[in-house]
C-alpha positions as CSV (number, residue, x, y, z in Angstrom):
1,M,-19.7,33.5,-12.9
2,S,-17.4,36.5,-12.5
3,D,-13.6,36.1,-12.0
4,P,-12.5,35.6,-8.4
5,T,-11.2,38.7,-6.7
6,V,-7.6,38.9,-5.3
7,S,-8.9,38.4,-1.7
8,M,-11.0,35.4,-2.8
9,I,-7.9,33.9,-4.5
10,L,-5.8,34.4,-1.4
11,F,-8.6,32.9,0.8
12,L,-8.8,29.8,-1.4
13,I,-5.0,29.4,-1.4
14,G,-4.7,29.7,2.4
15,V,-7.6,27.3,3.1
16,G,-6.5,24.8,0.4
17,F,-3.0,24.6,1.9
18,V,-4.2,24.0,5.5
19,A,-6.9,21.5,4.3
20,A,-4.4,19.5,2.3
21,F,-1.8,19.5,5.0
22,V,-4.2,17.7,7.3
23,D,-5.8,15.6,4.6
24,S,-2.5,14.3,3.2
25,V,-2.0,12.4,6.5
26,V,-5.3,11.4,8.0
27,G,-8.0,12.7,5.7
28,G,-10.7,15.1,6.9
29,G,-9.6,18.0,4.7
30,G,-13.2,18.4,3.4
31,L,-14.1,19.7,6.9
32,I,-12.0,22.8,6.1
33,A,-12.3,23.1,2.3
34,L,-16.0,22.5,1.8
35,P,-17.3,25.3,4.2
36,A,-14.7,27.6,2.6
37,L,-16.1,26.9,-0.9
38,L,-19.7,27.4,0.3
39,M,-18.5,30.8,1.8
40,T,-17.7,31.9,-1.8
41,G,-21.4,31.7,-2.6
42,I,-21.4,28.8,-5.0
43,P,-24.3,26.3,-4.6
44,P,-23.7,23.1,-2.5
45,T,-23.6,20.6,-5.4
46,L,-21.1,22.8,-7.2
47,A,-19.1,23.2,-4.0
48,L,-18.9,19.3,-3.6
49,G,-17.7,18.8,-7.2
50,T,-15.2,21.7,-7.0
51,N,-13.9,20.3,-3.7
52,K,-13.4,16.9,-5.4
53,L,-11.3,18.6,-8.2
54,A,-9.0,20.3,-5.6
55,S,-8.8,17.3,-3.3
56,T,-8.0,15.0,-6.2
57,M,-5.0,17.2,-7.0
58,G,-4.0,17.1,-3.4
59,S,-4.5,13.3,-2.9
60,L,-2.4,12.5,-6.1
61,T,0.4,14.6,-4.7
62,S,0.4,12.9,-1.2
63,T,0.1,9.5,-2.8
64,L,3.2,10.1,-5.0
65,S,5.0,11.5,-1.9
66,F,4.2,8.4,0.2
67,L,5.0,6.1,-2.8
68,R,8.4,7.7,-3.3
69,S,9.3,7.2,0.4
70,G,8.3,3.5,0.2
71,K,5.3,4.0,2.6
72,I,2.7,2.4,0.3
73,N,2.4,-1.4,0.1
74,L,2.1,-1.6,-3.7
75,K,1.6,-5.4,-3.7
76,L,-1.7,-5.0,-1.9
77,V,-2.8,-1.5,-3.0
78,R,-2.6,-2.2,-6.8
79,Y,-5.4,-4.8,-6.4
80,L,-7.5,-2.6,-4.2
81,F,-7.3,0.6,-6.3
82,P,-9.7,-0.5,-9.0
83,L,-12.2,-1.6,-6.3
84,S,-12.1,1.9,-4.7
85,L,-12.6,3.5,-8.1
86,L,-15.6,1.2,-8.9
87,G,-17.2,1.7,-5.4
88,S,-16.9,5.5,-5.6
89,A,-18.4,5.7,-9.1
90,A,-21.4,3.7,-7.9
91,G,-21.7,5.7,-4.7
92,T,-21.5,9.1,-6.5
93,Y,-24.2,7.9,-9.0
94,L,-26.4,6.7,-6.1
95,V,-26.2,10.1,-4.3
96,T,-27.9,11.7,-7.3
97,K,-30.8,9.3,-6.8
98,L,-31.0,9.0,-3.0
99,P,-30.6,11.4,-0.1
100,S,-27.3,10.5,1.8
101,E,-28.4,12.2,5.1
102,F,-29.7,8.9,6.6
103,L,-26.1,7.7,6.9
104,R,-25.1,10.5,9.4
105,P,-26.1,8.8,12.7
106,M,-24.4,5.6,11.7
107,V,-21.2,7.5,10.8
108,V,-21.1,9.2,14.2
109,V,-21.3,5.9,16.0
110,M,-18.6,4.3,13.7
111,L,-16.2,7.2,14.0
112,L,-16.6,7.2,17.8
113,L,-15.8,3.5,17.9
114,V,-12.7,4.0,15.7
115,T,-11.5,6.9,17.9
116,V,-12.1,5.0,21.3
117,Y,-10.4,1.8,19.9
118,T,-7.4,3.8,18.8
119,L,-7.1,5.6,22.1
120,L,-7.3,2.4,24.2
121,K,-4.7,0.5,22.1
122,K,-1.6,2.2,23.5
123,N,1.2,1.1,21.2
124,W,-1.0,0.3,18.2
125,G,0.4,1.3,14.9
126,N,3.9,2.1,16.2
127,Q,5.4,-1.0,14.4
128,N,4.5,-2.6,11.1
129,T,3.4,-6.2,11.9
130,Y,2.0,-6.9,8.4
131,Q,3.9,-9.8,6.7
132,A,2.0,-10.8,3.6
133,A,-1.5,-11.0,2.4
134,T,-3.5,-14.0,3.6
135,I,-6.9,-15.0,2.1
136,R,-8.6,-13.4,5.1
137,T,-6.7,-10.1,4.9
138,T,-7.2,-10.0,1.1
139,V,-10.9,-10.5,1.3
140,F,-11.2,-8.0,4.2
141,A,-9.1,-5.4,2.3
142,A,-11.1,-5.9,-0.9
143,A,-14.4,-5.5,0.9
144,V,-13.1,-2.3,2.6
145,A,-11.8,-0.8,-0.7
146,L,-15.2,-1.4,-2.4
147,V,-17.5,-0.4,0.5
148,I,-15.5,2.7,1.7
149,G,-15.0,3.8,-1.9
150,G,-18.7,3.6,-2.3
151,Y,-19.2,5.5,1.0
152,D,-16.8,8.2,-0.2
153,G,-18.8,8.7,-3.4
154,F,-22.1,8.6,-1.6
155,F,-21.4,10.6,1.6
156,G,-17.7,11.1,2.4
157,P,-17.0,12.4,5.9
158,G,-14.4,10.1,7.7
159,T,-13.3,8.2,4.6
160,G,-9.6,8.7,5.4
161,S,-10.2,7.6,9.1
162,F,-12.1,4.5,8.1
163,L,-9.4,3.5,5.5
164,M,-6.5,4.1,7.9
165,F,-8.3,2.1,10.6
166,A,-8.8,-0.9,8.3
167,F,-5.1,-0.9,7.4
168,L,-4.1,-0.6,11.0
169,L,-6.3,-3.6,11.8
170,I,-4.4,-5.8,9.4
171,G,-1.0,-4.8,10.9
172,F,0.3,-1.7,9.2
173,D,2.0,1.0,11.1
174,F,0.4,4.5,11.2
175,V,2.5,6.0,8.4
176,T,2.1,3.1,5.9
177,A,-1.6,2.9,6.8
178,A,-1.8,6.6,6.0
179,G,0.0,6.0,2.6
180,N,-2.2,3.0,1.7
181,A,-5.3,4.9,2.7
182,K,-4.3,8.0,0.6
183,A,-3.7,5.9,-2.5
184,L,-7.2,4.4,-2.2
185,N,-8.7,7.8,-1.4
186,F,-7.1,9.1,-4.6
187,G,-8.9,6.3,-6.5
188,S,-12.3,7.2,-5.0
189,N,-11.6,10.9,-5.6
190,I,-11.0,10.4,-9.3
191,A,-14.1,8.4,-9.9
192,S,-16.2,10.9,-7.9
193,L,-14.7,13.8,-9.8
194,I,-15.4,12.3,-13.2
195,T,-19.0,11.7,-12.2
196,F,-19.4,15.3,-10.9
197,A,-17.7,16.8,-14.0
198,A,-20.0,14.7,-16.3
199,L,-23.0,16.2,-14.4
200,G,-21.6,19.7,-14.8
201,H,-21.0,20.2,-11.0
202,V,-17.5,21.6,-11.0
203,Q,-16.4,25.3,-10.8
204,Y,-13.0,24.9,-12.5
205,K,-11.5,28.4,-11.7
206,Y,-12.0,28.0,-7.9
207,G,-11.1,24.3,-8.0
208,L,-7.8,24.8,-9.8
209,I,-6.8,27.7,-7.6
210,M,-7.5,25.7,-4.4
211,G,-6.0,22.6,-6.0
212,A,-2.7,24.3,-6.7
213,S,-2.3,25.2,-3.0
214,M,-3.5,21.7,-2.1
215,I,-0.6,20.3,-4.0
216,A,1.8,22.4,-1.8
217,G,-0.1,21.5,1.4
218,S,-0.1,17.8,0.5
219,L,3.7,17.8,-0.2
220,V,4.5,19.4,3.1
221,G,2.0,17.4,5.2
222,S,3.0,14.0,3.8
223,Q,6.7,14.7,4.2
224,V,6.2,15.8,7.9
225,A,4.3,12.6,8.5
226,I,7.0,10.4,6.9
227,R,9.8,12.1,8.9
228,K,8.0,12.2,12.3
229,G,6.2,8.8,12.1
230,A,3.5,7.4,14.4
231,S,4.1,9.9,17.2
232,Y,2.8,12.6,14.9
233,V,0.3,10.7,12.9
234,K,-1.6,9.0,15.7
235,P,-2.6,12.2,17.7
236,L,-3.6,13.9,14.4
237,F,-5.7,10.8,13.5
238,I,-7.5,11.0,16.8
239,A,-8.0,14.8,16.7
240,V,-9.5,14.7,13.2
241,S,-11.7,11.7,14.1
242,I,-13.0,13.7,17.1
243,L,-13.6,16.8,15.0
244,L,-15.5,14.7,12.4
245,V,-17.7,13.2,15.1
246,G,-18.4,16.8,16.4
247,K,-19.2,18.0,12.9
248,Q,-21.6,15.2,12.2
249,V,-23.4,15.6,15.6
250,W,-23.7,19.3,15.0
251,D,-25.3,18.7,11.6
252,L,-27.7,16.2,13.1
253,M,-28.8,18.6,15.7
254,H,-29.3,21.5,13.3
255,H,-31.3,19.6,10.6
């Protein structure tokens, strides 16, 4: 493949920054990054793997940013991280054997429920009510990490929303839920990237160019979220969830 042109490099940098800015807080960056990579003319499987390389660079940055600000519950997340890795590796392997499209209708319904529930619960996620892990919350969180990790490797849209929703359910505020979700999303990204790389589905030039701007976008996005708190994160979470629903419905109708 020929070297990217100057206009292509600028396009990837711009798109990468915007995608990572949104993704660093509530996920959904793939909605912006993936179509952009497809517009460069690379095949879909290569675009998926390349997007994973760039988004892994972005999710590492935002994870470190949230961690440094004390917005990740390390006590809980360190046990969930390996489960997210494991689930994602299994999901990515499975997608090479099975079509993932059958999940789309189910994802539309689940994202709609997540969005409606969040809209109806007025002060939800403004305060952190999580005290310590009980047996019930630990089992729930472990199942979420494994299943959503698997889902991310297998299909992907809405991973950030589903993870944040799960952490909100067990009592975290919006910003800490975002930090916890980003740490697990980083785990599922790594496992998926390794699998794509092993199968030769990564275009490194494009991925590293976009990844470099995603580092910048993730730094800015996560810092804005940490400073502005739930009043900023909640509307963004709802907006991205609605966009994800729209995108999945559109894809269903045009299949």
